[in-house]
N, C-alpha and C positions, 0 to 999 in steps of 0.2 A: 504494500500500500504506500509506504514511504517512498519507495523507488518510483512508483507511478506518479506520485505527487511531484517528485523532483523533476521527472521528465516533463510534466505539464508546465512547471515553472520555467524550465529552460526553453520550451517552445514559446512561452509567452514573451520572454526576453528577446528571442530571435524574431518573433513576429513584430514586436515594437521596433527593433532595430531595422527590420525591413521596411516598416512604414516610414521611419525617419529617412531611410535611404531614398525611398520613392519621392518623399516630399522635397528632399534636397535636390534630387535629379531634376524635378520639375521646376524648382524655383531658382536655383543658384547658377545654372549654366545657360539659361535661356537669354536671348538677346533683348527681350522686352519684358514688361512687367506682368504679362498674362500668367506666367507660371507661378507668380507669388501667391495668387489666390488659390491655385490648385494645391500648392505646397502647404499653405496655412490651413486649408480645409482638411487635408490629410492628417495634420497634427491635431487639430481640434477634434477630429472624429474619435480620437483616443481619449474621450472625456473621462472614462472610468479609470484610466491610468494616467491622468494628467500629472500627478507627482512624478511618475516615472519618466514622462515626456520631459519635464523640466530638468530632471537629473541627466537625461540623455543629451539634451541641448547644451547643458554646461560642459559635459564631457567632450562633445564634438567641438564646442567653441574653444576649449583649451587647446585642442590639436591645431585649430586654425590660427590662433594667436602665436603658438609656438612656431608654426610655419612662417608667420610674418617676421618673428624675431630672426629666424634663420635667413631671411631675405634682407636683413639689414635694418629693419624697422625697430622702433622703440615705442613704449606705451604712449608717450606724449605725442609722437608723430601720428599714431593711429587715431587717437582721440581728437586730434586737430582736424583730421580729414572727416571723421564721423560728424563732428560739429559743423563742418562746412557743408557736407553733402546731405546730411540727414537731419534728424530733429533731436530735441533734448531727451526724449524717451530712449532713442537709439544710443545716445551718448551714455546714459546710465546703464543700459544693458551691456554695452561694450566694456564699461568699467567693471561690471560684474564678472564678465568672462575673463578679463585680464586678472582680476583678483583671484578667481578660481585657479587660474594657471600658476599664479605666483606662489600658491601654497606648496608647490612641489619643491621649493628651494629653501635651504636654510639661510641663504644670504643672496641679496640682489645686487647687481652692479651699481656703481655710482651713477647718479642722475636718473636712476630707474624710478618710475612713478610708483609710489607706495599706494597700495590698495588693500582693502579689508573685505574679507568674505563675511558680510554682515548678517547673512541669512542662517548661519549655523549649519545644520546638516543639509546635504544636498537634496535629500528627500523632501525637505520642507521649502525648498527654494521657490517652486511654482506657486505655492500658496502665498508665501511672503511677497513675491513679486507682484501678484495680483493685488494685494493689499496696498503695496506702495504705489503702483501705477493707477489704481482705481479705474481699470478699463477691462474690456472683455478679452477672452482667450484668443479669439481670432486676431485682434489687433496686436496682442503680444507675440503670437506666433509669426505674424507678418514682420514685425519689427526685428525679431531674431533672424529671420531669413534675410532681411535687408542688410543687417550688420554682417552676417556671414558672407553674403555676396560681395560686399565691399572688401572683406578680408582676403578672400581667395583671388581677387583681381589685383591685389597689390603687386607691383613689379619688384624686382630686386634692385636695391640701392646700395650705395657704399656704406658699409658698417662703420660706426664710430666708437665702438667699444665691445667688450666681451659679451657673450650670451649668458643669461642666467644659468647657474649651475656649472659654469666653466671652472675647472680647478685652478687654472692659471690666474683667474681673477682674484682668488683668495690670497695669492702670493704677490699680487701687484702692489707697488708702492707709489704713491703720488705726493709730490711736494705741494701741499695746500697752503694757502695763506694762513698764517698762524691764527688760531681761534680768537685770541684777544684782539689782534689787529683787525681781523675780519669783522668782529663785533663793532669796533670803532668806526670802520668804514661804512658799515650798514647804518649805524646810528647817524653819522654825519650826512649821508645821502638822504636819509629819511627826514631829517630836520631841514635840509635844503629844499626838499619837495614841499614841505608843509609851510614854510615861512612865506609871508607876503612881502618881506623886505629884501630887495635884490642884493644889497650889500652884504647882509647877513648870510643869505644863501650862497653868494659867491665865495665868501670866506670858508663856509662849511664844505662846499664841494671842492674847493681848491685844496683844502687839507686832505680830503679823501683821495683825490688824484695823486697828491704828493706821496701819500702812504703807499699807494699802488705802485708808483714808479720806483720808489725806494726799495720796495720788496723785490721787484724784478731785478734790479741791479745787485742787491745783496745775494739773491739766489744764484744769479749768473756767476758772480765772483766766487761764491762758495763751490759751485760745481767745477769751475775752471781750476780751482786750487786743489781739487780732490778731497775737499773737506766734507762732502755729502755723505750721509750714512746710507748704507744699503746700496742696491744697484743704481746705475746711472739713470737719470731721468731722461725720458724721450718725449717728443711732442705727442699729444693726444688730440682728440676732437670732441666737439659736442654740437648739438643742433639747437638753434634758437628760433622760435616761431616768428615769422614775418607775415602777418595776416592783414587782409584788407580791413578797412579802406586805406588807400594811399601806401600800398605795400612797396612801391618803388622807392618812395622817399624814405621809408623805414629801412629798406635794404641798404640804401646809401648811408644812412646814419649808422647802422650796424657795421658796415664796412669801415667807416671812419673810426669808430671806436676800436674795432679789431686791429686795424693797422697801427693806431697809436699805441696799442698795448702789445705790439710785436706778435700779432696773430694774423691769420689770413681767413677771409670770409668768402664763401662761395654760395651764391643765392640760387635756390630752386623755386622759381615762382609758381610752377605747377603744383607743388606740394606744400607751398607756404612755409618754408623754413630756409634758413641759411645754415650751412655747416661751417663752424669756426674751428680752425686748426691752430694749435699752440700748446705751450706748456700749461700744466694744470692750473697753477696759480694765476697765470695770465688769463686763462679761460674764465676763471671765477671773476676776475676784475672786469672782463668784457661783459659778462652777464649782469653784474651789478650796475656798472656805469651806463650801459645801453638802456636798461630798464628805467633808471633814474632820469636820464636825459629825454627819453621818450615821454615820460610822465611830465617833465618840465615843458617840453615842446608842445605837447597837447594842451596843457593848461595855458601856455602863452598864446597859442592859436585861438583858443576860446576867448581869451581876453581881447585879442586883436579883432576878432569878429564882432564882439560886443561894441567895441569902440567904433568900428565901421558902421554898424547899424545905428548907433547913436548919432552918427554924422549923416544919416539919411541914405547910405549906400547899402544896397542889398548884396550880401556875400553869397558866393556860389562855391561849388565843388572845385572850380579852377583856382579860387582864392586859397582854399585849404591845401590843395596840391602844391601850388607855387610856394606857399608859406613853408611847408615842411621840406620841400626840396631845397629852398634857400637856407633853412635852418640846418639841414644835414650837411650841405656843401660848406657853409661857413664854419660849422663846428669841426669838420675834418681838418681844416687848417689850424684852427685854434687848439685842437687836441694835440696835433703834432708839435706845435710850438710849446705847449705847456709841458708835455712829457720830456721833450729835449732839454728844456730848462731844468726840470727836476733831476734828470739823470746827470746833467753836467754839474749840478750843485753837489751831487753825491760823489761822482767819480772824477770830475775835473776834465775828463776826455771822453765824454759820452759818445760822440760821433765815431770814434775810432777804438773804442774799448773792445779788445779781442773777444772777451767773454760774451759781450752782447752781439757781436758780429757772428760768432759761432752759433749763438742761439737763433738768430735770424736765418742763417743758412739751414739749420736743422728743420725749422718750421717750414721754410719754403720748399725744401726737398720733400717733406712729408705731404704737403698740400699738393705738389705736382704728382706725387705717387698716387694719391687718392683720386685726384681729378686731372687726368692727363689731357682731357679734351674739353676744357672750359671755353666758353664763348663770351664775347662782350655783348651787353644789352643796351640798346638805344632807349633812353628814357623819354617818356612823353614830356614835351616842353613845358616850362613854367610860363604860362601865358598871361598871368594876372600880375601886373606890375606892383600893385599895392600889396598883394600877398607876398611877393618876393622881397620887397622892402621891409615889410613887417617881420618876415621870417629871418632876414639878415640881422635886423635889430635884436630880435629875440636870441639869436645865436651869440651876438656880441654880449648880451646880458646873461647868457647861460652860465652855469656855475661850475666851471671846469678848471679854471686857472686863477692866477694871481690878478692883481689890479693893474695889469698892463693896459695901455690904450688899445682900442679895437683895431683890427687890420684895415688897411685901405680897401675901399669898396671897388 
């Protein structure tokens, strides 16, 4: 009797797996959306085993996201595309699948998005999901299929770090910005973003940039002298989201920040990110400064628009595009000047310091190895004169350097 019951249970599992296979075949590989309804209907027909369906979907999803990681993607990249192409419900479901897959590993790589399997046992996931989303099973099944369809269509891209579970990752060592200094930099930039007094913000951000530049010089000198502990440091890479609107101007700003901090940035407009190549502590500096300057630039643009409206002029998308392009272009020169001055103050010979030159060569070589076929992109023109002038003025007032006079226009 027990044996017969076991056979019946096994047949039930196989039947359910076959149903899911048919649903996936109908929905995931069709060129149009017709198969989505068919696939979702097949899943919903298993109403008596809906908990098992939820568990099966999680398991299939884990395999799909692992495949995405093996193709070079990371959680933040996938979630960015889901947010762009689908809806908030899909974004939450994608996060659930990523969290389920992450349970496999005792340790996740650096910059890997942390996620929590909030639902407890997988057998309760379907019920908990319905409670969270407050919608019907057909809608949930369709959303799962749409997320999976996006995952299986992801192409291979250049990896920027180890896969989860890679034993080599546990042995890797990275020279991060010292925690106390990192805390100071973050606090300075946060105050610079929050204050409404330009002179105060300039002083705060100037100090943050000085700390970043000093750390780069100190690290380069230490490595050149052979004083580093553990294996030699090598350039790494990270991805930073560059999302609409005005993604071209944002990519220019990120490139300027990366170049000033001895990194290289390669923009992928189709997938809405830039890959930044550099030493780990410099990558951290780029992430912090780019985020802060983008916040400052957006706030300045909003104030400039308000002033234009108060003067009776209607602002447009071209104003905002021109503003941010001017802001990014001007900041590129200001950042280079600021960093050179800070390095010269530390070393006395910043432009010819062999340790820094060796660092630049290593980063350039790594970037060319990762991206041997990059192309130049022609940006849309800045056609609004007022936007360009206001953006240039905002860059001159941006808080990245000392109290030197603005560059000639």
